VOPAGU-2260 file (C-alpha; in pm, 1 decimal, decimal comma):
REM VOPAGU-2260
SITE   aa  ch    i         X         Y         Z
SITE  UNK   A    0   -7171,6   -2079,4    1027,1
SITE  UNK   A    1   -6996,9   -1908,2     774,9
SITE  UNK   A    2   -7268,1   -1611,1     819,3
SITE  UNK   A    3   -7219,3   -1586,5    1159,5
SITE  UNK   A    4   -6821,5   -1572,0    1102,5
SITE  UNK   A    5   -6896,1   -1285,4     840,0
SITE  UNK   A    6   -7138,1   -1095,0    1080,4
SITE  UNK   A    7   -6828,3   -1099,1    1361,4
SITE  UNK   A    8   -6579,0    -946,1    1105,7
SITE  UNK   A    9   -6836,3    -703,9    1002,1
SITE  UNK   A   10   -6912,7    -606,6    1369,4
SITE  UNK   A   11   -6521,7    -583,2    1435,8
SITE  UNK   A   12   -6486,4    -363,3    1117,5
SITE  UNK   A   13   -6769,8    -136,9    1257,6
SITE  UNK   A   14   -6626,2    -124,5    1588,5
SITE  UNK   A   15   -6275,0    -118,2    1508,2
SITE  UNK   A   16   -6261,1     142,6    1208,6
SITE  UNK   A   17   -6033,8     385,5    1344,0
SITE  UNK   A   18   -5684,0     411,3    1429,8
SITE  UNK   A   19   -5568,1     744,4    1629,5
SITE  UNK   A   20   -5272,5     810,9    1387,3
SITE  UNK   A   21   -5476,9     807,9    1062,7
SITE  UNK   A   22   -5641,5    1119,9     902,5
SITE  UNK   A   23   -6030,2    1142,7     838,0
SITE  UNK   A   24   -6342,3    1357,3     925,3
SITE  UNK   A   25   -6637,4    1337,0    1159,8
SITE  UNK   A   26   -6946,4    1170,1    1033,2
SITE  UNK   A   27   -7123,7    1480,1    1011,6
SITE  UNK   A   28   -6910,0    1589,4     733,3
SITE  UNK   A   29   -6865,6    1279,0     551,2
SITE  UNK   A   30   -7002,0    1408,4     207,1
SITE  UNK   A   31   -6752,0    1692,8     173,5
SITE  UNK   A   32   -6469,1    1513,8     357,0
SITE  UNK   A   33   -6333,4    1351,3      49,5
SITE  UNK   A   34   -6262,9    1700,5     -49,8
SITE  UNK   A   35   -6120,1    1840,8     245,1
SITE  UNK   A   36   -6001,4    1561,4     466,5
SITE  UNK   A   37   -5859,7    1753,3     753,4
SITE  UNK   A   38   -5559,8    1632,3     953,8
SITE  UNK   A   39   -5640,3    1475,3    1298,1
SITE  UNK   A   40   -5742,8    1176,6    1444,1
SITE  UNK   A   41   -6042,4     971,0    1283,0
SITE  UNK   A   42   -6365,6     999,3    1427,2
SITE  UNK   A   43   -6563,8     688,7    1357,7
SITE  UNK   A   44   -6927,9     730,7    1240,4
SITE  UNK   A   45   -7155,4     668,5    1550,9
SITE  UNK   A   46   -7497,4     504,4    1538,6
SITE  UNK   A   47   -7789,1     691,5    1706,6
SITE  UNK   A   48   -7890,1     531,2    2042,2
SITE  UNK   A   49   -8203,1     287,6    2025,3
SITE  UNK   A   50   -8276,4     -35,2    1864,1
SITE  UNK   A   51   -8107,4    -119,9    1523,0
SITE  UNK   A   52   -8217,8    -392,8    1301,8
SITE  UNK   A   53   -7907,8    -507,5    1152,9
SITE  UNK   A   54   -7918,6    -746,0     831,3
SITE  UNK   A   55   -7619,7    -929,6     710,8
SITE  UNK   A   56   -7627,7   -1072,9     334,5
SITE  UNK   A   57   -7368,9   -1297,5     219,2
SITE  UNK   A   58   -7355,2   -1568,9     -49,4
SITE  UNK   A   59   -7399,7   -1813,4     255,9
SITE  UNK   A   60   -7738,5   -1650,1     332,7
SITE  UNK   A   61   -7883,2   -1382,4     535,8
SITE  UNK   A   62   -7935,3   -1330,8     906,7
SITE  UNK   A   63   -8098,1   -1055,0    1119,8
SITE  UNK   A   64   -7978,6    -931,2    1477,2
SITE  UNK   A   65   -8149,4    -673,2    1677,2
SITE  UNK   A   66   -7891,4    -449,3    1857,1
SITE  UNK   A   67   -7995,4    -218,5    2173,7
SITE  UNK   A   68   -7756,4      92,5    2167,4
SITE  UNK   A   69   -7706,1     382,1    2398,4
SITE  UNK   A   70   -7399,2     620,2    2369,8
SITE  UNK   A   71   -7202,2     444,4    2629,2
SITE  UNK   A   72   -7234,2     104,1    2432,9
SITE  UNK   A   73   -7145,1     267,2    2143,1
SITE  UNK   A   74   -6837,7     415,2    2251,3
SITE  UNK   A   75   -6744,5     118,6    2445,1
SITE  UNK   A   76   -6764,3     -98,3    2122,4
SITE  UNK   A   77   -6539,0     141,9    1930,7
SITE  UNK   A   78   -6277,6     107,7    2205,4
SITE  UNK   A   79   -6313,6    -254,7    2236,4
SITE  UNK   A   80   -6268,0    -306,7    1858,0
SITE  UNK   A   81   -5980,6     -83,2    1864,3
SITE  UNK   A   82   -5824,2    -261,9    2138,2
SITE  UNK   A   83   -5871,5    -581,0    1967,4
SITE  UNK   A   84   -5751,2    -443,3    1619,5
SITE  UNK   A   85   -5427,6    -300,0    1780,8
SITE  UNK   A   86   -5304,3    -653,9    1884,6
SITE  UNK   A   87   -5436,3    -860,8    1586,8
SITE  UNK   A   88   -5453,6    -618,0    1277,0
SITE  UNK   A   89   -5134,8    -505,4    1104,2
SITE  UNK   A   90   -5355,4    -253,7     890,5
SITE  UNK   A   91   -5722,4     -90,4    1023,8
SITE  UNK   A   92   -5796,1     225,1     861,4
SITE  UNK   A   93   -6079,7     411,9     767,8
SITE  UNK   A   94   -6054,6     741,7     531,1
SITE  UNK   A   95   -6341,9     958,7     401,6
SITE  UNK   A   96   -6482,0     910,3      41,9
SITE  UNK   A   97   -6782,2    1089,5     -96,3
SITE  UNK   A   98   -7085,3     995,3      70,6
SITE  UNK   A   99   -6901,4     802,2     347,0
SITE  UNK   A  100   -6599,0     622,1     444,8
SITE  UNK   A  101   -6326,6     341,1     304,9
SITE  UNK   A  102   -6226,8      54,1     541,1
SITE  UNK   A  103   -5932,0    -149,9     463,7
SITE  UNK   A  104   -5776,3    -412,1     738,3
SITE  UNK   A  105   -5524,5    -693,8     740,1
SITE  UNK   A  106   -5588,0    -917,1    1070,7
SITE  UNK   A  107   -5432,2   -1226,1    1173,3
SITE  UNK   A  108   -5683,7   -1460,6    1340,3
SITE  UNK   A  109   -5427,4   -1750,8    1424,5
SITE  UNK   A  110   -5575,5   -2072,0    1364,9
SITE  UNK   A  111   -5887,6   -1880,6    1197,9
SITE  UNK   A  112   -5647,0   -1744,0     923,2
SITE  UNK   A  113   -5543,2   -1403,4     792,0
SITE  UNK   A  114   -5790,5   -1186,0     635,1
SITE  UNK   A  115   -5763,7    -889,8     418,4
SITE  UNK   A  116   -6075,0    -678,0     394,7
SITE  UNK   A  117   -6197,6    -401,1     206,6
SITE  UNK   A  118   -6532,7    -195,2     218,3
SITE  UNK   A  119   -6733,0      90,7     251,7
SITE  UNK   A  120   -6953,9     235,1     505,8
SITE  UNK   A  121   -7222,2     461,9     389,3
SITE  UNK   A  122   -7563,0     632,8     555,2
SITE  UNK   A  123   -7643,7     888,4     793,8
SITE  UNK   A  124   -7623,6     660,2    1117,5
SITE  UNK   A  125   -7910,2     814,9    1261,5
SITE  UNK   A  126   -8175,0     604,0    1052,3
SITE  UNK   A  127   -7965,4     378,9     817,9
SITE  UNK   A  128   -7615,4     277,4     748,3
SITE  UNK   A  129   -7476,3      23,8     485,3
SITE  UNK   A  130   -7143,5    -177,1     528,3
SITE  UNK   A  131   -7035,6    -338,3     218,6
SITE  UNK   A  132   -6709,5    -565,2     257,2
SITE  UNK   A  133   -6508,8    -821,1      81,4
SITE  UNK   A  134   -6283,9   -1034,9     298,8
SITE  UNK   A  135   -6039,8   -1297,7     175,4
SITE  UNK   A  136   -5921,6   -1544,0     446,4
SITE  UNK   A  137   -5603,7   -1753,0     407,0
SITE  UNK   A  138   -5430,1   -1996,2     615,7
SITE  UNK   A  139   -5735,3   -2099,9     827,3
SITE  UNK   A  140   -5700,8   -2457,0     998,7
SITE  UNK   A  141   -6074,8   -2501,5     902,3
SITE  UNK   A  142   -6025,0   -2518,3     516,8
SITE  UNK   A  143   -6377,1   -2418,1     444,2
SITE  UNK   A  144   -6302,7   -2090,2     619,7
SITE  UNK   A  145   -6040,3   -1990,1     347,1
SITE  UNK   A  146   -6153,6   -1802,1      24,3
SITE  UNK   A  147   -6328,7   -1449,4     -36,5
SITE  UNK   A  148   -6660,0   -1364,4     127,7
SITE  UNK   A  149   -6866,0   -1067,9      -3,2
SITE  UNK   A  150   -7089,7    -913,3     294,9
SITE  UNK   A  151   -7359,6    -642,7     314,8
SITE  UNK   A  152   -7473,6    -534,6     634,0
SITE  UNK   A  153   -7769,7    -283,3     668,0
SITE  UNK   A  154   -7867,1    -114,6     980,1
SITE  UNK   A  155   -8184,8      50,4    1012,6
SITE  UNK   A  156   -8299,5     252,1    1323,7
SITE  UNK   A  157   -8618,0     122,5    1471,4
SITE  UNK   A  158   -8686,3     362,5    1762,0
SITE  UNK   A  159   -8604,1     332,2    2128,7
SITE  UNK   A  160   -8500,5      23,3    2268,6
SITE  UNK   A  161   -8849,4    -180,2    2397,8
SITE  UNK   A  162   -8888,6    -268,6    2749,2
SITE  UNK   A  163   -8711,0    -582,3    2870,2
SITE  UNK   A  164   -8396,7    -473,3    2637,8
SITE  UNK   A  165   -8106,9    -318,3    2806,5
SITE  UNK   A  166   -7824,9    -143,5    2629,4
SITE  UNK   A  167   -7608,1    -377,6    2467,1
SITE  UNK   A  168   -7834,8    -674,2    2431,5
SITE  UNK   A  169   -7836,5    -823,8    2064,1
SITE  UNK   A  170   -8087,4   -1057,1    1960,3
SITE  UNK   A  171   -7925,4   -1320,2    1756,2
SITE  UNK   A  172   -8081,4   -1530,7    1473,0
SITE  UNK   A  173   -8291,5   -1810,9    1647,7
SITE  UNK   A  174   -8380,4   -1566,6    1943,2
SITE  UNK   A  175   -8122,4   -1593,8    2172,3
SITE  UNK   A  176   -7998,4   -1281,2    2322,8
SITE  UNK   A  177   -7630,6   -1180,0    2451,4
SITE  UNK   A  178   -7516,2    -889,1    2590,6
SITE  UNK   A  179   -7189,2    -733,3    2386,4
SITE  UNK   A  180   -7093,0    -516,1    2702,9
SITE  UNK   A  181   -7074,0    -833,3    2900,2
SITE  UNK   A  182   -6885,6   -1000,8    2590,8
SITE  UNK   A  183   -6629,3    -719,2    2600,5
SITE  UNK   A  184   -6597,0    -757,4    2981,2
SITE  UNK   A  185   -6516,6   -1121,4    2958,7
SITE  UNK   A  186   -6224,8    -987,2    2686,6
SITE  UNK   A  187   -6081,4    -758,6    2983,6
SITE  UNK   A  188   -6140,8    -465,2    2785,6
């Protein structure tokens, strides 16, 4: 159960890793961005359309999901994440660093506790990316949710989405499939 919660935090971090008033550079210039960091809105890294195998590893275990992305779904995830972050996160920033991006967030999930997260995202986002995050949860009603969790998510591009998978489909551990576009629509975003 904790790995699923960590997966959710990781996906939120990937989706919500930009805030219009922050400064950064585009993913194309990430390697040199730390030295030049131009002014302007953050341009979050965008994954290549197609099928992504995502592996989440933490002290609680490891899980894999498969996600079918197109440009519209990738853009929607970012907008959906920003909207969620706007209401619950006092801090949600992404800044360029040598070879990637640094993420920092402070979010209040109510009864699920307050999360302070720091991490990095590296990779080319065309073939692979790696998100490493440390999240400390305090004040959760379910006491076992409190504490610090280290998580690493690796996404590896697999090629075109297979027949039978539409953009937004995510195959979860155990074989169940959800569509993240449908989940976003249920949230009114």
